[in-house]
N, C-alpha and C positions, 0 to 999 in steps of 0.2 A: 580522548574519552569518548565512548560510543552510548547509546540510550539504549535499552531493551526495546523490543517491538511493542510489548504492551504498555510502556510509559509512553511511547509516541502514540500509541493508539488511544490512550486514554488523554490525553492531551485533546486529539481531535474530537471525541464524543464529549468530553466536557464542555467542550467550543460551541457545539448546539443550543446547549441549555445558557452560556454565559452568552453567544452573540444574535443567536436566533431572534426576529422580532415577535413570532408567531408565541402567541402562548405555550410555555411547556409546563404540561403536569408530571411530576414526579413523584412517584411514590417510594417511601425510604428516605435514606439519606444520600441524595445523589453524589454526597462527597466521601461515604465511608465505603472506598475500594480496601479492600486487605494488601497492603503493600508491605514490602520486605523490610526488617530491619536493617538499619544502618551496618554496611560489610554485608550482609546476605541477599545482595542484590539478585546473586545467580538464582534464589530460589523462584523467582518469575520464569516461567518458560520461554525460550528466545521467540517463540512463535505464538504466544499470548494473545487475545483479544478480549475486547469488553463486551459482557453478555448481563442479561435483566435475568435477575431472579425471578420465582414465583411473586414475590412480595413487590416487586417493581426495584428493588436493591440493587447495584451495579455489582460487579465481579471482574477479573482477571482470570480465565478460563484458556487453558491450552488448545490449541486450534486440532482437530482428530484429524491423525494421519489418513491418507485417501490408501487402496490397497495397492493402487498401480500407478506411474507417472506417464506423461507421452514419451515415446519413443525418440530419442535425439543422442547419439553417440556421442555429442558436442556439447552437450550441456554442463554447466559450470556446476560442480558440488556445493550443494547447499543453498543453490540461490531459488528453489522451486518454491514458489508460494501458492496457497489455494483461497478460496474463498468460496463460498454456498449461496446461492439463489435459492433453492429449494434441498429438501435433502435428497434428492437423486441430481440435481442441476449445479454441478462444480466448476470451478474454472480454474486455471490455471497460469501463471507466468513465471517464465525463468530466463536466465541469461545464457547464451549458446554462444562458444568461441569460434574466432574466426582467424585467419592468418592476420600476421604480423600484431597481434595483441589484441584486437579487435574483438567486439561481440555484438551480437543481435540479440534483442531481446524479442521473444517470443511468446505468444500464448496459445490456450487451447482448450476445449469444452469437453466435459463429460457429460454424458446425460442418462448413466448409470451408477450414479454415487463413486465414481472415480474407478470403477473396472475396465472401461475404455475409453479412447481419448479421439477426438477427430484430429486431422491435419492440422498442424502448429498454422498459425498464422505473425505476419509480423507486426509488432507492435512499433517498436523503432528500430530502424535500420541507419541509422546516422552517425555511431560511434567514430571518433575519430582518435581515440585514446590509445596506448599501447600496454594497458596492465594485465588481459588478459581476464581471467576469473578472478582478479585481486580485486574487486568491487563490491559496493554495498548491494545486497540482494534488492530487489523491487519490492512495492507492496501491490496488494491488489484489494479491493471491495466490489462485490456485487451485491447491487441493491436492488430487495426486493419490491419496494415503490414504484420504482422509473423501469426496472428491467435491466439498466446499464450495467456494463462493467468498467470499474476504475482503476487506472494503475498509474501508481507515480515511481519514481525513481530518477539517481543522479547519472548522467551524461555526460562525456565530453563530445560536444555537438560540433557540427561544422560554425555554428554562431558562437560557441565557446561552450565552457563545461559548466555545468549547473544543475538543478531541480526541474525535474520535466512532470507533465501530468498529458496522458494520453487517456479516451476511453471507447468504449463501443456501444453502438447504439441498437445494433442488430446480433445478438446473442455471441458476442465473441467472433462474426462472421468477418470483419471489418474493423481496423482502430483507426479514429480520425487523427489528423497531423495533430503531434504534440504541441501543447502550449507550454512556453517556460514559465516556469512558479518564479525562480530566482537564481540568476548568474552568479558563481564564484566557483574558486579552483579547488576548494576543501570537498573531498568525498563526503557525501552526505546520507545518511539512514533516513528514509520516509516512513510515513505512514497515512493511511488513507480511510477517510469513513463518509458514508452518504447516506442521505436520509430525502430522496424525493430529487426535487431541484436544487437542495443544500449539499454541496460537497467542500469538504475540509479537509487540508492536507497539513500534517505535521511533519516537520523536516529539523534535522541538525543544519543549522545556520552557515551555510557554506564560505560565508567571508568573515564570520567571527574568529577572534584571535583566543577567544575562550568559548568551551562548549558552550551552547545555548541551543535550544528548541523555538523555533519559530511559526508562526501559524499563518496559512493562506485560506479565504474564504470564496466559494462560489455560491450565486445563487441562482445561477442559470446551467444547472447541471454541470458545470466545470467547462463552459466555452470561454468565461471569463472569469480571472479571478482578482482578488485586491487583496491586499496584507491586511490583518488583521491586528496582530499583536507581536 
């Protein structure tokens, strides 16, 4: 069983109101998010994210498509994900296949609303798997408060498979060394949300026998994570 990206993102953002120690002022009903009826989960776009309406109430909304993607003939189909820091500053992340069934995680930035992209930079090059492009797409969140770009993903790394986090503090020019969120064999979809120093990662538990979503939170811009629930 897999969970639509919108559900994972919803878990991320609701965690801010449930776990953040600072006062949170919600307008409207923070839990009144339009959800699909049972059996109609396909009504939620695969790339949905949580937004706030003008009255402060949240809603799931499809992520707008960009007019172009970074040039990469080895890009895994369907793995490209984007997040906007501003109407013109867009960040993208995707899997690029390599020999032997391995893949490298790449990122790029557009300064003209997705019209053109800078040269891709590596996010994680440590994949030791052999599944090629048959892997969950990564997730990305560009945070306007800090200016940082956060990425989460599942990878079979040198130390073992699991869910990992990496971020850039210089507009995607370079990503810091990945931080393990949870090790486990089961390929897991992820989502990430950020508000300045607080970063929340929602992910399918890679160790659970039955599908369930877990959360991890950082209050240090993603440098250290602790499991929340």
